[in-house]
Structure formats: structure tokens, C-alpha cells
N, C-alpha and C positions, 0 to 999 in steps of 0.2 A: 126528226132528230135536231136538237138545238146546235147552235154554232159553238165551236170550241173557243173558250176564252183564252186570249193570248196576253202574255206579259212581256216585259223587257228585262233582259238579263243584266245583272250587276257583275262587274269584273274588277279585279284588283288593280288599283290605280297607283298605289305607292305605299311605302312604309318609311317611318322616320322615328326619331327620338332615341332609338337604341344605338349607342356607340359601339359597345362591345358586350357580348354575353359573358357574364362572370363564370358560367359553367363550361366554357370552351377556352382553349388556350390561344395564345397569340403567336404568329409566325411571321418572320421577315420573308418577303418574296421579292423577286426580281421582275421588274417591268421596264420595257424599253432600254434594257441594258443597265439600269440603275439599281444599285444595292444600298440598303440602309435607309431608303426613303419611303418604301411602301410596306405596310403590314397587313396581314389577313387575320380577321377575327370572326367569331361566330355572331350572327345576327338573327337569332331565332332559327327558322328553317333555311335561311340564306347565309351566304358568306360575303362579308363586306371587306373590300380592300381599300384602306385609307391612305391618302397621300398626306404624310405627316408634315410636309413642308407647307402645303396649301391648306391643310385642315379640311379636306373635302373628300367625298367618296369618289374613287376612281373607277372601280368595277364592282358590280354586284353579281355574284354567282347564285342564280336562283335555284332553290331546292324544292323538295316535296314537303309534306305536312309534318314530318318529324324534325325535331330540334337537332342542330349540329352539336356534337359533343367533343369532337377531336379533329385537329388539323395537323398536317405534316407536309412539308415542301421537299421536293427532291433536291439532290445536291446542287444542281444548277439553278434552282429556284424558278424553273419554268413551268412546273406542274405542281398541282396541289391536290393532295388526297384528303377527302372529307368523310368522316365517320359520323353516323347519326344514331338516334335512339333505337331505331328498328334493327340495328346490326348490319346495315349496308355501308359499303365504302364506295364513294364516287370519286373519280379522278378527273380533274379539270385541266384543260390547257389554258394557261393564263393569257397567252397572246390572243387567242380567239374567244376566250371565256365560254368554251363549249365543254360539255360533258363527254369525255372520251369513252369511258366505260363505267359500268356499275358492277361491283363485286359483292355478291350476296352469299354469306356463309355463317355469320353469327346469328344467334337467336335473341340476343339482348343488346343493350347499348354498347357502343364502342368506347373503350376507356383509354386506349393508347394506340398510336400509329408511328411507324418509323421506316424510313428507306435505308437500303444498304449503301455502300460506298459508290457503286456505279449507278444507282437509281433504277435498277432493273427489277429489284425485288422489294416487296413491301410486307412488313410484319404488322399484324393487328391483334390486339387483345381486347377482351370483352368481359362483361359481367357474367357471361355463361361459363367462366373459368377456363376457357380454351384459347389457344393461340393458333393463328392461321398465317402461313407464309404464302404470299401471292406472287405470281409472275406478271409483272406489269406489262411487259411486251406481249406476251401470249394471252393476257387478259383472262387468266384462270388461276385456280388455287393449286398449290404444290403440296402442302402438308397441313394437316390438322393435328395439333399436338395437345394431348390431354394429360393432365397430371396434377395440376393445381386444384385446390379445394376451395379457393376463394376468388374474389374478383381480381382480374389481372390489372396491376397498376402501371407496369411499364414493360416494354420489350426493346431490346437493343441488339444490333448486329455487332459482332466482334470483328474489328478490322483485320484483314489479311487471314482470316480463318473462316471456315464454313461452320460457324457457331452462332447460335442465337441465345441471348441471356434474357430471362424473364423474371419478374417479381410479382408477388401476389399478396393479398390480405391474409393468406394462410401462414405468413411469417417466413416463407421459404423463397430462396432464389435458385433458379434452375438453369443449367447450361444444356442446350439442345444441339445435337449433331444434325445439321441440315441435310446430310446425305441419307441418313437412316431415320430421321425424325424421332430419335429417342433421346432421353435425358441421361447424361453420363456424370453430372455433378449436381449435388443439391447442398446449398449452404443453409444452415439452420442456426446462425448466431443470434438472430433477432428473436426477442421474446414476444413481440406482438406484430402488428401489420407492418409490412415493408411498403412504404408509400411511394418510393421512387428509387431508381438506380441511374447511374451515369457512367460512361466509359471515357476516360481521359488519357492523356499522355500517349497517344497513338496506340491505344489498346493495352497499355501496360497495367493501368490501375482501374479497378472497379469501385465506384463509390456507391454506398447504399445508405438509406436513411429511413427511419420510422418514427416511433414515438419516443425514442431515446433522445437525450440532449446532446448527442454527438453523431457524427457521420462515420460509418465504418469504411475503412480503406483496405481493399484487397489487391494483392499483387498477383497478376496472372502470368504464369511461366509455362513454357513448353517442356514436356517430359522428354528427356533424352532416351536414346535406345537402351542405355544401361539401366535406367529406372523402370522401363516397361517390363512387365511380367504377365503371367497368366492371370493373376488376381487383379492386376492393375493395367488395363489397356487404355486408359484415358489419355488423349493426346495433350491435355492441359492439366495444370494443377493450380489451385487458387489458395493463396496463403494470406491470412490477415496480417497486415504490416503496420497497423496503427489506427488512429481515429482523429477526426477533426472536430473540435468542440464548437458547437453552435451557440451563437448569442441570441438567436431568435427565440421568441416565446411560443410554447405549444408544440404540437407535433409538426413534423416536416410536411410542407405542402407539395413542393416539387424541387427537383434538381434540374438545372439548365446549363447546357454547354454550348460553345460556338462550334463551327465546323472543324476548326483545327484541334479542338480538344485541350486547349491551353487555359481556357477560362471556365470556371465552374461557379455557378450562382445557386444559392439556396435561400429559401424563405419559408417562414412558418405561418402561424395564424395572426401575426401582428403586422406592423408596417415596415419592419426591418428587412433589408436585402443584403445578404453577405456575398462577397465576391472573392474567390480564391484564384491564385495564379500558379500554373504548373510550368516549370522550366523545361526547356528542351534538353536533349541528351548531352550536348556539350556543356551547357550551363550546370547541369546536375553533376557531371564529372568534376568540373572546376570547384563547385561548392563542396563536393565530397573531399577533394584534396585539401582545400583550405581548412575545412573542419578537422581533418586528420592531423594537419600540421599544428593546429591549435591544441589538440589533445596531446600530441607528443610533447609540445612545449610545456604544457601544464604538468605532465608527468615528470619531465626532467627537472622542473622547478621544485617538485615535491620530493625529488631524490630517488625516484623509482627507475629501475633499469628496464629498458624496452629495447627489444631487437626489431628494429624497423625493417630489416631485410626480409623477414619471413611474413610480415603482416601486410595484407592487401586492404586498401580502404573499402569498407562496406557502405553501400548507399543506404541512408536512412530516409524516412518520410520527410523530415525537416529539410533535407537537401533538395527535394523534388517539388515542394509546394510552399507557398507563403500566402498569408491572408492580405489581400489588397486593402479592402476597406469595408465598412458597414455603414449604410446610410438609410435614412427613413424616407418613405414616400408619404404623400398627403393622406392616404387612407390605406386600408388593408389590401394586400396584394393577392390577386387571384391567379395570375399567370404572368410570365415574362419570357423574353427571348433575347439572345445576344447575337451580335455580329461584329466581327473584327475588321477594322480598317487597315489600309496599307501603312499608315503612319503609327500604328500601335494604339489607335483610339478604339475604345470599346463602346458600341452603341447598345443601349439597353432599353427595350420597350416593355412597359409594365401596364397590365390591365388591372384596374382597381375595382374595389367592391361597389363603388358609387357611380358606375357608368362613366368611367373616365379612363383615358389613355395618356400616359406620361412617357416621354422620351428623354433618357439621360445619356450623358457622355462621360466616360470614365477614362482617364489617362493612366496607363499601366507604367508608372514610374516608381522610383524609390519611395516617394511620398505621393500616393495615389490621391487624385482629386476627382470629384464628381460635379457635374453641372446639369441643371435642368434645362434642356433645349426647347422642348415643345410640350404643350398640354392641350389635349383635345377634349374640350368640355362644353363648348358652346352649342353643340349639336344635340343636346339631350338633357333631360332632368337627372338629378342625382338620385331620385327615388321613383317609385311607381307612380304613374299618372292616375289620378283618382277622378278627375272631372274633365270633360271635353265639350266644346260647343263650336258651332259655325257662326260666322258673321251673316248678316242679312243677304249679301250677294254670294256667299259661299266661297269667296276668294281668300279668306283668312280663317285660320283655325286657332282657337285658344285652348291651352291645356294647363291644368293645375295639379300640383303635387304637394308633398309635405314641406317643400322649401321654397318654391317659386311658382310663378305663372309665366308662361311663355306664349308668344303669338307667332304663328308660323304662316308662311306663304303656301297655300295649298298646291300651287302649280309646281314650284321648285322644291318644296319641302324644306326650305331653309328657315332658320330662326330669325325673326325680325326684331323682337323685343323680349327682354327678360326682366321680370320684376320680382324681387325677393319678398317672400311672404311667409306666413306660418302655414299650418296644415290646412289645405284647401279641400272642402267637402262638396261645394257646388260652385258653378261658374256660368255666367251668361253675359252676352253683349248687351249694351244699352242701345236703344234705337239711335241710328246715326253711325254706329260702329266706330266711335271715337273713344268710348269708355267701356270698362269692364266692371261687373259686379261679382265679387267673390265672397261666398260664405265660408267662414272658418270654423274649425273644430273648437276654438276657444269661445265661440259665441258672437264674434264680431263680424261686421260686413265691411268689406273694403271697396272703395270707389277708386278706380285706377284710370289714369290717362295713358292711352296707348301711344300717343305721339311723343310724349316726353318720358315714357316708361317710369312714371312716378305714382306713388300712392297719394291721391288727393286728400282722402279722409278715411279714418278708421272709426267706424261707429260701433259702440258697444250695444248691440241690438238685443241679444238674448243672454241668458245665464247658462244655457246649454249649447250643444252643437247645432249649427245652422245647417240642416240637412238639405234644404231646398230654398232656392231663390228663383222666383218666377216673375217675368216681366208681364205687365197687364197688356191685353190686346189693344187697348187704346193708346199705348206707348206713353202714358203719362206717369206711370209709377210701377211699383213692384210689390210683391208679397213674399214674405219670408216665413218659413216654418222651422221650428226648433224642437229639440228634445226636452225643452223646459215646458212643454205643453201649451205654448202660446203661438198664435198666428198673428203676425203684424203686417200692417199695410203702410206703404211708404209712397210718397210723391216726389218726383224729380223737381229740383229747384236749382237755380243758378245763384250762387252767393259769392261774395268777395272773401278771399282767404284772410285769416286773422293776421297773418304776417304782412299783408299788403294794405290793410285798412288805413294806416297812417302814412303810407309811402306815396300816396297820390296816384297809384296805378289803377287803371280801369279794368284790368283783367279779372274775369270772373270764372269760377269753376263750378262743376256739377256737384250737387250734394243731395242728400235724402232727408225728407221731412216726414216724421212719424205722424200719421193721421188717426189711426184707430187700431184696436187689438181685439183678438178673440181668444178667450181662454178655454181649453178643452180638457177632457178628463185624462187623456193619455198623451205620451210623447208623440210628436208629429215626425213622420218619416219622409213624406213626399207631399207636394202641393201641386195642383193643376187648376187652371182657370179656363172656362169655356170661351171660345172665340166670340160669342155673342154677348159676353160680359154679364151673363145672367146667373151662372153658378160658379162656386168655388168648391173644390174637392180637396180633402185632406185625409191621408191614410194614417192610421194610428197604430200604436203597438199592440192594441187588443185585436188585431187582424181584421178590422173593419175599415170602411171608407165612409167618412161623413161628408155629406154634400149640403152646402148652405147657399142661401140666396146672396148674391153679391152685394146688393144694395142695402138690405136690412140685416144681413148676417143671421137671419132666422134659419132654423134647421129645416131641411127639405126631405132628405131620405138617407137611410143608412144602407150601404152595400155590405152584406155579410155572406160568408160562404167559404172564404179561405181559411185554412187551418193554421197558417203562420202569417206574420205581418206582411202587408203589401209594401214592397220595396220601391216600386216604380209604377207610374200610370201616366196616361195621356188621353186627351179628348180630341175627337175628330174635328175637321175644319167646319163642318155644318152643325156642330154641337148636338149631334144625335147619338153618338156612341162614346163610351168611355171604356178603355181597356186597362186592366190591372194585372201586374205581374208580382207574384208573391214568392216567399222563400220556400213554399211547398211545391215549387217547380211547375205550377199551373198558371195559365193565363185565362182570365175570364173576360168575356165581352158582354157589357151591360148596355141597356138602353137608358139614355139620360132622361127620357120623358117620365118613366114610371119607376126606374131603378130595377127593372127585371133583368135577370141573367139570360142572355141569348145562348151562350155557349161557354163551356169550360174545356180547355185544351191542355193536355199534358205536353208542355212545350220543350223543356230542357231537362237534362240529367242532373242539373244542380239548381241552386237558387237563382231566380231571375233578377238581374241587377239593374237593367235599364230597358226602357220601352219607349218608342217614338213613332208617331204617325208620319207618313209621307205627306207633304202639303198638298191640299186640294184633292186628296184621294182617301179611300178607306183601307189602303195598304199600310202596314206598320212593320217595324223591325224590332227585334228583341235580342238580348244577349244575356248569358248566364255564367255561372261558375264553371260550367263544362267547357267554356271557351268559344263556343259556336255563336255565330250571328245568323239569325233566321229571318226570313221575310214571310209575312202572313197576309191573307186576304180576310178582312173582317166581315165581308158580305157573305161569302160561302164557307168561311171558317176553315180554309185549307192552307196548308203550308206551300208557299210558292217555291222557295229555294233555300238552300243552306250554303252560306258563304264559308270560305276557308277562314276560320276564326283564329283565335289566339291559342298559344300552346299551354297556357295556364288558365286562370280565371279571367273572364271579361268583366271589367268594372263599370264602364259607362259607354254610351254611344249618343250620337246626334245625327239628325237627318235633315238634309236640304232637298230641294227639288230634284236634283240629279246626282247627289253624292251622299255617302254614308261614311262617318268617321267613328272609330271605336278605339278604346284603350284597354289594356289588361295587365295582368301580373307579369307577363313576359317583357314589360317595359317598351313594347312596340305600339306605336300609334298607326293604325291601318286605315287607308282610305279606299273606298270602293266607288266606282263611277258607273252610272247607268249607260249601257251601250244600246245600239240600235238592233241588236240581235234578238229576235223574238224567242220567247220561252213558252212551250206548251207543257202543261202539267203532266199529261199522259206520257210524253217523251221523257220528262224529267224523272218521273217515277220508274220508268223502264230502265233508265240509266242507273238509278240507285239499286234496283233489283239486280242488275247485271254486276254491279260492284259487290253486292252481297254474295252472289253466286261465285264470283271469282275468289272471294275470301274463303268460302266453303270448299272451293275446288282443291285448295291445298289441305290435304287430309292430315298431314303430320310433317314434322321436321326431320325425322330420322330416315336415312336412306337405307332401305332394307331390300335385299334380293330374296324372293320367295324360296324357301327351303335352305337358305344359307344364313350364316351369321351376318350381323350388321357391318357394313363397310363405312368407316369414318371418313367420308369424303370431305374435302375442304370446300363444301358448298352446301346449300340447303334447297329444299323443294319450294318453288315459287310458282306463281301463276304463269310466268314466262316459260318455265320448264314443262309445266303441264301442257300448255298450248304447243310448244315445240315438239313434244312427244306425240301429240295427236296429229300434227301435220306430217311428221315423219311416218307414222303408221299409215296414214292415208296415202302418202306417196308410195310406200312399199306395196300396199294392196292394189292401187291403181296400176302400178308398173307390172305386177304379176299378172293381173287380168289382161292388160294390153299385150304383154309378151305372149301369153297363151293364145290370144286371138291372132297374133302374127305367125305363130308356129302352125296353127291350123290352116291359115291362108297359104303361106309358103309359095305364093305365086300361082296357085292352082286356079283360084277364082279371078274373075275380072276386076272386081272392086276390092280395093285394099281396105282393111279395117280402119275405121275413123278413130284417131287417138282421143283420149278423154278431154273434156272441155278445158280442164285446168292446164294440161300440157299444151293445148292449142293456144291458150291465152298467154302462156310463158314462152311460146315459140320454141318448144322443145319437141324433138322428133323421136329420140331414143329413150326407152324406159329407164335404162341405167343412168342416163344423164339427169333424168327427173329425180331419181333418188339422191344423186350427188347435189343437185340444187337444193333439196330439202335439208341435207346435212350442212351445207354451207350457210343456209339462212339461220341456223341456230347460233345464238351468241356463244362466244368462246367460253365464257364463264358458266354457261348452262349446258354444255355438251354432255358431260358425264351424267348429270342428273337426268337429262332427257333420254339418254341411252339406257339408263337404269330402269326407266319406266316402260321400256319395250317388252311385250310378251315374247316368250322364247320362239314362237312361230315366226314373228317378224325378225328376230335375231338370226334365225336360221336362213331366212330369205336374204337378209342383208349380207351375211357372211358368204353366201353362195355367189353373190354378185360382185364382191370386192375384187376378186382376181381380174375381172374384166376392166374395172376402173384402174387398177394398177398397171395393166398392160397399156391402157390408153395414156397413162402418164398425166392424169388430170387431178390436180390438187392432192398431191402425194401426202402432204403434211396432215390434212384433214382426214383423209382415208386411213392413213397409218395410225393416227391417234385413236380413231374410232375402233379400228381392228384390235389394237393392243388392249384397249379397255374392255371390249366385249369378250375377248378370249380370257382375260384375267378374271372377270366377274363370273362368266358362265363356263368355267373350265370343266367341271364335272359333267354337266349335261351334254357338253360338246363331245366329250370322250365316249359317252354312252350312245351317241347318235352316229350310226354307220355312214349316213349320207354326208355328214360334215367332215369325216376323217380325211377323205380324199382332198376336200377343199382346204383343210388346214395344212396338209402336207404341201400342197401347191403354194399356199400363202407363205409358208416358212421360207421358201426360196425367193418367191416374187417380192415379198416385202423388203427383204434385206437388199436385193438388187435395186429396187426402185428407190429406196432411201439413199443408197450409195450414189446413184445417178443424180438425185436431187442435191445431195451434199456437194458433189463435184461441180454441178452447174452453178450453185450459189458461190462456191469458192472461186471458180473461174471469173464469174461476173465481179466479185468483190475485188480480186487482185487486178482485174482489168480496169476497174474504176480508179483504183489507187494509182496505177501506172499512168492513166490519163491525167489524173490530178497532178502528179509530179511533172508530167510533160508540160501541162499548161502553166504551172508555176515556174518552170525553167524557162519557157518561152517569154512569159510576160513579166517575170521577176516580181511577182506579187508578194510572195512570202518574204523575200529579202527586204523589199521596201516597207512591208508591214513591221518587220523587226526593227528596221532603222527608225521608223516613226515612233515606235514604243520607246526605244532607247533615248531618242531625242527628248521626248516628253519627260522621261524620268530624270534626265540631266537638268532640264529646265526647272523641274520641281525641286531637285536638290539645291540648285543655285539660289532659287527664291527662298527656300528655308534657311540657307546659310546667311543670306543677306538680312533676313529678319532677325536671326540670332545675333548678328553683329550690331544691328540697330538697338536691340534690347540691351545688349551689354553696354553700349555707349550711353543710352538713356539711364541705365542703372548707375554708371560712374558719374 
């Protein structure tokens, strides 16, 4: 038996270039007690928290393979809820940057998230047309509410009421009672999709917007006892009180409010951002009285008789809201968030369509003003990266897009140089790593100096797109291939710039000298040169690869077999192999001696966009439109590993001795580093088969009890629930077996039965304690789904042992929750089983008593801690000094503001 060939594993080393994902919203968060400085945005599958003052990344919350679609911060700003494309919601603690829990309930991408006032409940909406309310503290779902027929666009908790408001693309707005999980009001005023809703003025007004050029304003009022009847039992009523005309173009994108509900922002599909201001209750009453006085005065002037004694001033919408201002951002707005300062300043953070974040300051005065405070744009391209390459020592990475070329430090992932260009199609370093060559879509070749970040020369090389620029192995020149069917050879030369010939300066710059050309029959897509300088290969649009001799440019051989054009290719270091990647999703490995095809591999699920050999090896990497990056062995034609690639299409990659860099349509540039961890192909294939089995393990999304109707639980079946159910079944069966052995023994024999190995490993002696351990090991969000998968025989065994656990007083909350759910789900089979009737009668009294004892114990501990807190504060006067310090700071702040106002007045005079 031969030796197993081992490889080294590549691991994720860093991501950069993406500032903010336009498909995810932006949220202000609190770090180190500072508000208005940090914002959280989506960064592919991760969440990036930016420090807007320093323009750098503060925290990166790493995620899984699915893109982040929605963010929501709790009222304190200390926790962040993250929704992804898979329908999962992850909650992070921002202080430790750790994932607290994962809530799985939706079947499709999350579209909206919102916390309630206390931060203990979270509402989520998805493309599966359902709304789920989660208990953040208990880490489980409370209600699943179905009723909408379109994607959920927004969910909002109504302050001071147990009511949730949701909007959808089905043009309806629904009010849900959180106690019964039923809809009691449906608003149908919109004729098309409702894109967003907002609740302002402390829950008094509901704002909704869709495709109409106005925002609908609804007034929410409580029904009095006199208005309630048998036909109308709704606790609330919603009346349309007016509308706010939008000045933005196109449909509404989003409505944004601050925490106080006084500021409302709206934006559409253009660059305009509108901000409305809602007055507080005292200001509304004063404005109503003033308006009423003006009306009475006008009526008296017109000679009308008015009885002011019987008329009470009625509040209008104009008394409660006014438009602050409308301003334009530098590009289309994708999302924004507001935060209100103590001095009345409004901070507005906007994510734009061109990978940029802007921070504005708005003063809520009679004449509102806005000011651009920060712009976060130096950390990324404005458009997708199309070309990427390493320097010779792999310390620098160059990327090219439709508007610029940037040079990055690979270690710190910081941008070192930015050079404005046209659309870049190919990019490479010149030997020495001081210059860059860029092929443009316009047909020009740019020679750029990295040190001065300038374009030294723009050469009109071709009449079509320059798809490939390749440096010769002897480092003396380069070759360019274009869509104009020409292949041109260039030599490096050092010349004196035209503007410095007459100035007497001796400074010289790099330039290209055209030496010879080769005209072909079809447009050229890619060019590769063999390291021994013997052959040059060019892929054409006729799906063939033509190989010529380098010295004479005579035809050598044609590689044909691909069904679509070859988009990428590379030649091995020893000039014996050439690999080609085509749009037909196949990679072909050819021998360069005779042009024979060694192997054809179905490599990707999309067109193969880039392919590169690892230096000094026969290993190569490939990427395609499916977003994956794969490593292959050209000797045995096997796939070594698949790296976590891009969320969209992968455009280009480059390979150095120890690193791989790739770029894609998700605007993320990813770097992978070779580690010292060995990789065995058999083990890798086994892990992949295990993942496939785990995916097949989840047989369906619906939670159904055999013989009963489907229960709409606020969760879904996952691999975790399947495994938890298997572990619980195993624990019940082992406990029953061991308990039977103990009953047979009963001290009669000399040797006591040996417990199962799993109980011995966990150092558990009692069978019932082993069952409790299995229940506690299940995640809180997966408990109901795991219990639902139990067969009725295991349910009967578990119910028969719950009285013992209640008497022992162990984990009353977990046991009582499992008991109530099992009785609710299996009610009819339990009533038909005589053995369980006695256990249920006993449980009816035991459970109530145990829960009352647990509640009393928690209450005593809570009030004891509060009393201890008051005693400590009284002894040390901590609370008093804290209030005095805050008051002193506020007085100092007011004094400084007053002095500044006096200075301004003096200067004005």
C-alpha cells in the first residue's frame, strides 16, 4: 500500500475593500460607553463596526457562509441582532464580540428586525411571509404569526402596548396582539407594496410609505369602555389623520427614526434625504392654541360670529410635525440611521450605493442646517474589483476596478496608494515592485509609479479591450492581448519625461517600447508565457488555445476541446503542463510537449474566471462564477480542498508561495494563508460527506406531530435539533435499562450493576439525573423541536420520571417547560394511556407547587440583592456622589455654552 499524500491547509487570513454592504442596513451602536461614534454595517457574511472618528475597523463579528441582510441594536446599544440569508438570527454581545445565541425559525432571508422598549423581545420578519417574536433572555421563540401573503418589509413594537405592527409587500399593515398572537386590525389604504413603517411621537402616530409620492400618517388611539361592544373588541383604533408629501424621487426605500421618536427620515431611490421633526406634547398643545387663536382672529376680521366658549381646539397634523430640511448625499442612499445628542444635534449615518459611509450633523433649529462631518471612503473601491495581483514578495496587493487602482498592505489590509484610472481589466506588478501595468477596457496600457501614486504614461496600445497583460519571465518586457485580435510585445525602457527634457532634470521614468506584433484570427481573451521562454499561448474567442514559439512566433499547436471560450489559463513552473479554464465550467490539463489533453475536470458550477499555479509546484487554484475558490493537484487530477469563497461571482485570483488573494462581485477581497496543518484527502472527503449527510438529515421544515395537525412553532428543524433528539432518546433508553438492572439487583447480589459508560464518563450515578443532563444540554431555542421528534414511547418514559425530578427540585424551569410542551402536544394519546393518567394527576399538583417555590426563591433573592444594594449605597454614598458629579458636569457644560454664546454675540456686534 502506497503512502498517503499530504497537503497543507489554507485558512482565511483577512478580508478588506468592502466598507458597507448596500444590501444591509446601518445601525449606531455603543462601545466603551460612547454613542454616535461607532456604526455597525454588513460586510458579506461578517458584521463590521467602524469607528467614524478614526475611520478604521474597531470590531469584526465573524459569521458563517450566508450574507448578512439585517441588523438591529437593543435600546442600550450593547447587543446586536444579525439576520442572514438562511433565515437565522444571531445575537452578539458587543463588549466581548461573542455570539450569545442563534435563533433559527425562518426558512428564507431575514428582511427586518426590531427590539421592544426593554430589549427583552425581538421581532423578525422574513421573505417567507411570516413574523416571529423571540424571547431574547430565554433564547427561544414565543409566537409565529402568519397572515401576510408577501415579503415582510418591517415590524415595529407599539410602545406601552402588547401590540406588534407589521407591513408587507401584499399592501397590508397588520396589528398583532402579542398575548394571543392574532391579528385584530388590518389597514388596506395602500394600493401597492408597503415598503416601510415607523412609529413616532411615543406611539401616537404610525407612518407608512410605499410607491405613492406621500407618506400616510395614522393616529393610534385607545378604545374606551363605552366604544367597546360585542362586534368591536379591539383595544386600539387606527385613524388616518393626513399625509406628508415626499420630495424624493421613486418609491420609498426606508423610514428611519431615532430612539425618542421625534426625528423621522425618509429616502427614495435618489440621493435626497428628508428629515421631519415631531414636537412633544407640550409643544403640540401650544401650537394648537396659537393656531386656534389665529383662526378666531381671522373669523372676527371677516365678521363671522364664533362662540369660543363651546369650541375646544382640535390638534391637527400640522401642529405635531414640521419638515426640517432635505439635503443631497454624494450618491444614492441605501440605508441610514439617526441618533439624537443631548444638545439637540442629530447625527445621521448614511450608507451609499458606491461603498461609502457618510456622517452628517443636523441642528434641529428654526432654520435647520446640515454639515458633512465624516466620509469613510479610503478603505475600498467605489465599484467591483475586477483585477488583483501580488507583488514579488507578497507583501503588497494591487486591485483594480472601474475607477481606480489601489495598493494594499497584505498584513494590515490598509490602503497605501490610490490612483484614479478608467475601467481596469488586467493588472500586474513590474519587476522591482515599484511600478504597475494596467490594461484598460479602452485599449490603453497604463504605467503607474507606486511611490508617487501617479500615472507615468498612458499608451494607446490596442483598439479593443486589453484583456491580458503578462510580464515575460526574463523580466525585460511584457506581452498584451486584446479583443482587437492582436498580440503585442513590449520592452521596458527608461526614458526622460517630456515635461522634464528642457528643465535640466536627470530623473527618468519607466516606459514601454513596442517591438513586434502578432495578428490572429479571433479576439484574444488570455495570454500565458512558459517560464522557459519557449512558448506563448493565447486563448481565442473560437474556444481554442493557440501556442506559438516565442522567438519566431511560428505556430506550434492548437488546443481544442472546450465548448466555450477559454477565459483563463496558466503554465506550470517547469513548462510541462498548461491548465485552461473555460466558460463551459471545465478545467483541462494539457501536456505542453505534444498538446495532448491529460484530464478534463468539471470544476465549478459556473464559468471559470481565473486560474493560477502555485510557484514551484503542480498545484493550482481556480475560481468561478459560483463564488468558490478551489485547489487542485495537476499530477493526480484531484481536488485538494474548497475554500470559503465569495457570496456572488468570483472575478479574479492570484497566487504566491504562501498566500492566495481573490476578488468577487460581493466587493470583498479575500486573502488565504497556507498553514502548517496537514490535510489528507481521505479525511477531507469524509468531512464533506458528513456535511452532506447533515444536510439530508433535516427532512423538512414543517414541525408535524404524527396523527395530529401541524403545530406552527416559532422554530424550524435543523441539524442541531436532530442531534439533540437523538441524544435525548439515547439517554432515556440507557436510563431505563440501567434502572431495570438496579431494580433486579435490589441489594440481593453482591456485585452492583455497572452504569453505562456514558454515565460513568459524565460522573453521573442516578438514571434520572442522566435524563436531566440530556435535557439541559439542548439549546433553549431547539428544545421544542427536539421534544417534538421524540417517539411516544420515549415521551411516556420521560413523563413518568418528571415527578421524581420535581421532587428533587433540580432545574425546575427546564423540567416544567418540557412538561407543559409534551402535555400540550401529546394530549390525546396521554388521555388514552392508563399508565400515564396517574402520573399526570400527580404532576398537576407537583408542578404548580414546584413553580411557586421557585418563584418565591427568585423573589426573595431579588429583593435581598436590592436591599443589599441600598445598604451599600447608603454606607458609601456612592449614589449621591454620582448624582452630584453628573449635576456638576451639566452646570459646567451650560456655563461653557453660555460663554460661547456671549462671545459670538460680541463678535457679531
